[in-house]
C-alpha positions as CSV (number, residue, x, y, z in Angstrom):
1,M,-79.1,14.0,3.1
2,S,-76.1,16.3,2.7
3,N,-76.4,19.7,1.0
4,S,-80.2,19.9,1.4
5,I,-82.5,22.8,2.2
6,Q,-85.8,22.6,4.0
7,Y,-88.8,24.7,2.8
8,E,-91.8,25.2,5.1
9,Y,-95.1,25.1,3.2
10,K,-98.6,24.9,4.8
11,Q,-97.0,23.7,8.1
12,E,-95.4,20.8,6.3
13,Y,-91.8,20.2,5.6
14,L,-90.5,19.4,2.1
15,T,-86.9,18.3,1.7
16,V,-85.3,19.1,-1.6
17,S,-81.8,17.9,-2.7
18,V,-79.6,20.7,-4.0
19,P,-76.4,19.9,-5.9
20,T,-73.2,21.2,-4.2
21,K,-72.5,23.7,-7.0
22,Y,-75.8,25.4,-6.3
23,K,-75.2,26.2,-2.6
24,S,-77.5,28.8,-1.1
25,E,-74.9,31.6,-1.4
26,N,-74.8,31.0,-5.2
27,L,-78.5,31.0,-5.9
28,R,-78.7,34.8,-6.3
29,T,-76.3,34.8,-9.3
30,E,-77.7,31.8,-11.1
31,E,-78.2,32.7,-14.8
32,M,-81.2,31.6,-16.9
33,V,-81.7,31.6,-20.6
34,L,-85.0,32.8,-22.0
35,N,-86.3,32.9,-25.5
36,M,-88.2,35.9,-26.9
37,G,-89.7,35.0,-30.2
38,P,-89.6,34.1,-33.0
39,Q,-93.2,35.1,-32.7
40,H,-94.2,38.4,-34.2
41,P,-95.6,40.6,-31.4
42,S,-93.2,42.8,-29.5
43,T,-90.2,41.8,-31.6
44,H,-91.2,43.9,-34.7
45,G,-90.9,40.9,-37.0
46,V,-90.0,37.3,-37.0
47,L,-87.1,37.6,-34.6
48,R,-85.7,35.3,-31.9
49,L,-83.8,36.8,-29.0
50,E,-81.8,34.5,-26.7
51,V,-81.8,36.4,-23.4
52,V,-79.4,35.5,-20.6
53,T,-80.8,36.8,-17.4
54,D,-79.8,37.0,-13.7
55,G,-83.2,37.2,-12.1
56,E,-84.7,40.4,-13.7
57,V,-81.4,41.7,-14.9
58,V,-80.3,41.2,-18.5
59,V,-76.8,39.7,-18.7
60,D,-76.7,39.3,-22.5
61,V,-78.9,39.2,-25.6
62,I,-78.1,37.2,-28.7
63,P,-80.3,37.9,-31.7
64,H,-81.1,35.0,-34.0
65,V,-82.2,36.0,-37.5
66,G,-83.1,34.1,-40.7
67,Y,-86.7,33.2,-40.0
68,L,-88.0,35.4,-42.9
69,H,-85.4,34.9,-45.5
70,R,-86.4,36.4,-48.8
71,C,-83.5,35.3,-51.0
72,F,-83.4,38.9,-52.5
73,E,-79.8,38.8,-53.6
74,K,-80.1,35.5,-55.4
75,H,-83.4,36.6,-57.0
76,A,-81.6,39.7,-58.2
77,E,-78.8,37.8,-59.8
78,S,-81.2,36.0,-62.1
79,L,-83.3,38.9,-63.3
80,P,-82.7,42.0,-65.5
81,F,-82.1,45.2,-63.5
82,N,-85.6,46.6,-64.3
83,Q,-87.4,43.5,-63.0
84,I,-85.6,43.6,-59.6
85,I,-87.6,46.6,-58.4
86,P,-90.6,44.6,-57.1
87,Y,-88.2,42.5,-55.0
88,V,-86.6,45.7,-53.6
89,D,-90.1,46.7,-52.4
90,R,-90.2,43.7,-50.2
91,L,-87.0,44.4,-48.3
92,D,-88.3,47.2,-46.0
93,Y,-92.0,46.6,-46.8
94,V,-93.2,49.7,-44.8
95,A,-90.8,52.0,-46.7
96,S,-90.9,50.6,-50.3
97,M,-90.6,54.0,-52.1
98,N,-87.4,54.8,-50.2
99,S,-85.9,51.5,-51.1
100,E,-86.9,51.9,-54.8
101,H,-85.3,55.4,-54.8
102,S,-82.0,54.0,-53.6
103,Y,-81.9,51.1,-56.0
104,V,-83.0,53.0,-59.1
105,M,-80.5,55.8,-58.3
106,G,-77.7,53.3,-58.3
107,V,-78.6,51.8,-61.6
108,E,-79.0,55.3,-63.1
109,R,-75.5,56.2,-61.9
110,M,-74.0,53.1,-63.4
111,L,-75.7,53.9,-66.8
112,G,-74.5,57.5,-66.6
113,I,-78.0,58.9,-67.0
114,E,-78.4,60.4,-63.4
115,N,-78.1,64.0,-64.6
116,D,-80.6,63.4,-67.4
117,I,-83.6,62.8,-65.2
118,P,-86.2,65.6,-65.5
119,K,-86.6,67.8,-62.4
120,R,-90.3,67.1,-62.2
121,I,-89.5,63.4,-61.9
122,E,-86.9,64.1,-59.1
123,Y,-89.4,66.2,-57.1
124,I,-92.1,63.6,-57.5
125,R,-89.6,61.0,-56.2
126,V,-88.9,63.2,-53.2
127,V,-92.6,63.7,-52.4
128,V,-93.5,59.9,-52.5
129,A,-90.3,59.0,-50.6
130,E,-91.0,61.5,-47.8
131,L,-94.6,60.4,-47.6
132,N,-93.4,56.9,-47.2
133,R,-90.8,58.1,-44.6
134,L,-93.7,59.6,-42.6
135,A,-95.7,56.3,-42.9
136,S,-92.7,54.3,-41.8
137,H,-92.1,56.5,-38.7
138,F,-95.8,56.4,-37.9
139,V,-95.6,52.6,-37.7
140,A,-92.4,52.9,-35.6
141,L,-94.0,55.4,-33.1
142,G,-97.4,53.8,-32.9
143,T,-96.2,50.2,-32.3
144,Y,-93.5,51.5,-29.9
145,A,-96.0,53.2,-27.7
146,M,-98.1,50.1,-27.7
147,D,-95.1,47.9,-26.8
148,I,-94.8,49.8,-23.5
149,G,-98.4,50.0,-22.7
150,A,-100.1,52.9,-24.6
151,Y,-102.8,51.9,-27.1
152,T,-104.2,55.2,-28.2
153,P,-101.1,56.5,-30.1
154,F,-101.1,53.3,-32.2
155,L,-104.7,54.0,-33.4
156,W,-103.9,57.7,-34.1
157,M,-100.7,56.8,-36.1
158,M,-102.5,54.1,-38.1
159,R,-105.3,56.6,-38.9
160,D,-102.9,59.1,-40.3
161,R,-100.7,56.4,-42.0
162,E,-103.9,55.2,-43.8
163,Q,-104.3,58.6,-45.5
164,I,-100.7,58.4,-46.8
165,L,-101.3,54.9,-48.1
166,R,-104.4,56.1,-49.9
167,L,-102.4,58.9,-51.5
168,L,-99.7,56.4,-52.7
169,E,-102.3,53.9,-53.8
170,W,-103.9,56.7,-55.9
171,T,-100.5,57.4,-57.4
172,C,-99.5,53.9,-58.5
173,G,-102.4,51.5,-57.7
174,S,-100.8,49.7,-54.7
175,R,-100.9,50.2,-51.0
176,M,-97.5,49.0,-49.8
177,L,-95.4,47.4,-52.6
178,Y,-95.4,50.0,-55.4
179,N,-93.0,49.3,-58.3
180,Y,-93.5,53.0,-59.0
181,I,-90.0,54.6,-59.3
182,W,-88.4,53.2,-62.5
183,I,-84.9,53.3,-63.8
184,G,-84.9,56.6,-65.8
185,G,-88.3,57.7,-64.7
186,L,-91.6,56.7,-63.2
187,F,-94.4,54.3,-63.9
188,Y,-97.0,57.1,-64.1
189,D,-97.1,60.8,-63.6
190,L,-99.0,62.0,-60.5
191,P,-102.8,61.8,-60.8
192,V,-104.6,65.0,-61.7
193,G,-105.3,66.8,-58.4
194,F,-102.7,65.0,-56.4
195,E,-100.7,68.1,-55.5
196,E,-103.8,69.8,-54.1
197,R,-105.0,66.8,-52.1
198,C,-101.5,66.1,-50.8
199,L,-101.2,69.7,-49.6
200,E,-104.5,69.4,-47.8
201,F,-103.2,66.4,-46.0
202,I,-100.0,68.2,-44.9
203,K,-102.1,71.0,-43.5
204,Y,-104.2,68.5,-41.6
205,L,-101.1,66.7,-40.3
206,K,-99.1,69.6,-38.8
207,P,-101.3,70.0,-35.7
208,K,-101.5,66.2,-35.4
209,L,-97.7,66.0,-35.0
210,V,-97.9,68.5,-32.2
211,E,-100.5,66.2,-30.5
212,L,-98.3,63.2,-31.0
213,Q,-95.4,65.0,-29.2
214,Q,-97.7,65.9,-26.3
215,L,-99.4,62.4,-26.2
216,V,-96.2,60.3,-26.4
217,V,-92.8,61.8,-26.1
218,D,-93.7,64.4,-23.5
219,N,-95.8,61.9,-21.5
220,K,-94.4,61.4,-18.0
221,I,-94.9,57.6,-18.1
222,F,-93.3,57.3,-21.5
223,I,-90.3,59.4,-20.3
224,Q,-89.9,57.1,-17.2
225,R,-90.0,54.0,-19.5
226,T,-87.5,55.3,-22.1
227,A,-85.1,57.9,-20.5
228,N,-81.7,56.5,-19.5
229,V,-82.8,53.1,-21.0
230,G,-80.9,51.4,-23.8
231,V,-78.2,54.1,-24.0
232,L,-76.2,53.8,-27.2
233,P,-72.9,55.7,-26.9
234,L,-71.8,57.4,-30.1
235,P,-68.5,55.4,-30.4
236,V,-70.4,52.1,-30.1
237,A,-72.9,53.2,-32.7
238,I,-70.2,54.1,-35.1
239,N,-68.2,50.8,-34.5
240,Y,-71.4,48.7,-35.1
241,G,-72.2,50.6,-38.3
242,C,-75.5,52.0,-36.9
243,T,-77.2,54.6,-39.1
244,G,-80.4,56.6,-39.3
245,P,-82.3,57.6,-36.1
246,M,-80.1,55.1,-34.2
247,L,-77.0,57.1,-35.0
248,R,-78.5,60.5,-34.9
249,G,-80.1,59.7,-31.6
250,S,-76.6,59.3,-30.2
251,G,-75.7,62.8,-31.2
252,L,-74.1,62.7,-34.6
253,R,-75.6,64.9,-37.3
254,Y,-75.3,62.5,-40.2
255,D,-77.9,62.2,-42.9
256,L,-77.1,60.9,-46.4
257,R,-79.6,63.4,-47.9
258,K,-77.1,66.1,-46.7
259,V,-73.9,64.2,-46.8
260,D,-74.2,62.7,-50.3
261,G,-76.7,65.3,-51.6
262,Y,-78.5,63.0,-54.0
263,S,-81.6,63.8,-56.1
264,V,-82.9,67.4,-55.5
265,Y,-82.3,67.3,-51.7
266,P,-79.5,69.9,-51.9
267,E,-82.1,72.3,-53.3
268,L,-84.4,71.9,-50.4
269,D,-84.2,73.3,-46.9
270,F,-84.4,70.9,-44.0
271,E,-82.6,70.2,-40.7
272,I,-81.0,67.1,-39.3
273,P,-82.4,66.4,-35.7
274,I,-80.1,64.7,-33.2
275,G,-80.5,63.4,-29.7
276,E,-79.5,65.9,-27.0
277,G,-80.2,64.0,-23.8
278,K,-83.1,66.3,-22.8
279,M,-84.9,63.8,-20.7
280,G,-82.0,61.5,-19.8
281,T,-78.7,60.4,-21.4
282,V,-77.8,61.1,-25.0
283,G,-78.5,58.0,-27.1
284,D,-81.2,56.5,-24.9
285,C,-84.6,55.2,-26.1
286,W,-86.2,58.6,-25.6
287,D,-83.7,60.3,-27.8
288,R,-84.2,57.9,-30.6
289,T,-88.0,58.4,-30.4
290,W,-87.6,62.2,-30.2
291,V,-85.4,62.1,-33.4
292,R,-88.1,60.3,-35.3
293,V,-90.8,62.8,-34.3
294,L,-88.6,65.7,-35.4
295,E,-87.9,63.9,-38.7
296,C,-91.6,63.7,-39.3
297,Q,-91.7,67.5,-39.1
298,E,-88.8,67.8,-41.5
299,S,-90.4,65.4,-44.0
300,V,-93.5,67.7,-43.9
301,K,-91.2,70.6,-44.8
302,L,-89.6,68.7,-47.7
303,I,-93.0,67.7,-49.1
304,E,-94.3,71.3,-49.0
305,Q,-91.3,72.6,-50.8
306,S,-91.5,69.9,-53.4
307,L,-95.2,70.5,-54.0
308,V,-94.4,74.2,-54.6
309,Q,-92.0,73.2,-57.3
310,L,-94.4,70.8,-58.9
311,T,-97.1,73.4,-59.1
312,N,-94.9,76.3,-60.3
313,D,-91.6,75.7,-62.0
314,Y,-92.0,72.1,-62.9
315,K,-95.8,71.8,-63.3
316,R,-97.6,69.3,-65.3
317,T,-97.6,69.6,-69.1
318,R,-99.5,67.6,-71.8
319,D,-96.3,66.4,-73.5
320,F,-94.6,65.3,-70.3
321,D,-93.7,61.6,-70.4
322,P,-92.3,60.0,-67.2
323,Q,-91.0,57.1,-69.2
324,A,-89.3,59.2,-71.9
325,I,-85.7,58.2,-71.0
326,V,-86.4,54.8,-69.5
327,P,-83.8,52.6,-71.2
328,K,-85.2,49.8,-73.3
329,K,-82.1,47.6,-72.6
330,I,-80.0,48.0,-69.5
331,R,-76.5,46.9,-70.0
332,P,-73.9,48.8,-67.8
333,K,-70.2,48.6,-68.4
334,A,-68.2,46.0,-66.5
335,M,-67.7,47.4,-63.0
336,D,-68.2,47.2,-59.3
337,F,-70.5,49.8,-58.0
338,Y,-72.1,50.8,-54.7
339,V,-74.8,53.4,-54.0
340,R,-76.5,54.4,-50.8
341,A,-79.5,56.5,-49.7
342,E,-81.1,57.6,-46.4
343,N,-84.0,55.2,-45.6
344,P,-86.3,55.9,-42.6
345,K,-84.2,53.3,-40.7
346,G,-80.8,54.3,-41.9
347,E,-78.4,53.7,-44.8
348,L,-79.7,51.3,-47.4
349,G,-77.0,50.5,-49.9
350,F,-76.8,48.3,-53.0
351,Y,-73.6,46.8,-54.4
352,F,-73.6,45.7,-58.1
353,R,-71.0,43.8,-60.1
354,T,-71.6,43.7,-63.8
355,D,-69.7,42.0,-66.7
356,G,-70.6,44.5,-69.5
357,R,-72.3,41.7,-71.6
358,S,-75.6,41.1,-69.8
359,D,-78.5,43.1,-68.4
360,I,-78.5,40.8,-65.3
361,P,-76.1,41.6,-62.5
362,V,-73.3,39.1,-61.8
363,R,-73.6,40.1,-58.1
364,C,-76.1,42.1,-56.2
365,R,-75.9,42.7,-52.5
366,A,-78.1,44.8,-50.2
367,R,-76.6,46.7,-47.2
368,S,-79.3,46.5,-44.6
369,C,-79.6,49.3,-42.1
370,S,-81.8,47.2,-39.8
371,F,-79.2,44.4,-39.7
372,H,-76.5,46.7,-38.4
373,N,-78.9,48.5,-36.0
374,L,-80.1,45.2,-34.6
375,S,-76.6,43.9,-34.0
376,V,-75.9,46.4,-31.3
377,I,-78.8,45.2,-29.0
378,G,-76.5,43.0,-26.9
379,E,-74.3,46.0,-26.1
380,I,-77.1,48.4,-25.0
381,T,-79.1,46.0,-22.9
382,K,-76.4,44.7,-20.6
383,G,-77.5,45.4,-17.0
384,A,-81.0,46.5,-18.0
385,L,-84.2,45.0,-16.5
386,L,-86.0,42.4,-18.5
387,A,-89.0,44.7,-18.8
388,D,-86.8,47.3,-20.5
389,L,-85.7,44.9,-23.2
390,V,-89.0,45.3,-25.1
391,A,-88.6,49.1,-24.9
392,V,-85.1,48.8,-26.4
393,I,-86.3,46.5,-29.2
394,G,-89.0,49.0,-30.2
395,S,-86.6,51.9,-30.1
396,I,-84.4,50.3,-32.7
397,D,-87.3,50.0,-35.3
398,V,-86.3,46.9,-37.2
399,V,-88.0,45.3,-40.2
400,M,-87.1,41.7,-40.5
401,G,-87.7,41.5,-44.3
402,E,-84.7,43.8,-44.7
403,V,-82.6,41.9,-42.1
404,D,-83.3,38.5,-43.7
405,R,-82.8,39.8,-47.2
């Protein structure tokens, strides 16, 4: 037999026929296609990755989405503006308050009532949105640590996230999908005693964030698994439309709470953390994780300042009605309009087209930050080891409900 190779096994000879195109000198560079997903574990959602490998080296990664399609945009085009809010909750279902804030703010700007919102309502929105930002980052950090082999941080993060979910459930009656921030106001005012209990939680959380830093991001094994892995250069991040911790991890100080200055964020003091390459290269997996940890500390500062305002200058009164200026009929002028806000994962935007005759949008489109962040995975994994691919996926922090909107 021509073009054959002999393999010795247990003192016996096995002759195997090998096609000419796979001569022995070419076997080392033979590529293989593997499928990761669309199972849920280690892909942070129902995601399928088509991975082209050369042995243990990743040659290319092609993400396949659409397994969790929610038809959000078509639902929104058949409902009045105020009834779309529950569907907005289900985009990024671990940061529903932030998504509601973005959507509601857009409709208020279209109606021209943005400046009429009472300051107490604005500060309450900031409190619940930053609490939800903390909860979202806790999921990202806890599951990421578990992805690369550490189980304890996941338990710690879920323990503290549970306290946030209880506070939000106390506020509006739901654990994850809230329908709390309404166009022109809120569903309810804060429960009596919420400000005090929330401040107690913040005092409890501060030392826990220090423990998180020591347990995870400063851990030697974690640094070895994430430093210089999945490096996202700043020009590539910008070209792909990456936002949030993905973009800031690459060194750009860009946060819509500062850039656009919406709600009462311009009145509050907070910093924008960025990746600096302290443990490796700017824009690597470690930098993205480091940015999320620092953002948790900044959210704590924002909540503290807002609680001071809610207990002093804009404290609760008997005649305060959070639904006082909620419009009974929402009918914007005919226009095309886009609004954006800083979600835990990046820029979440909503585009509306209205005809001026109906309270139902002619066109509604969601700009998903997770979709843009996920699209860059093929660029930042070329040449990485297969074991590092899971570390890169976790560092992106995607939620597939938002990608498959």
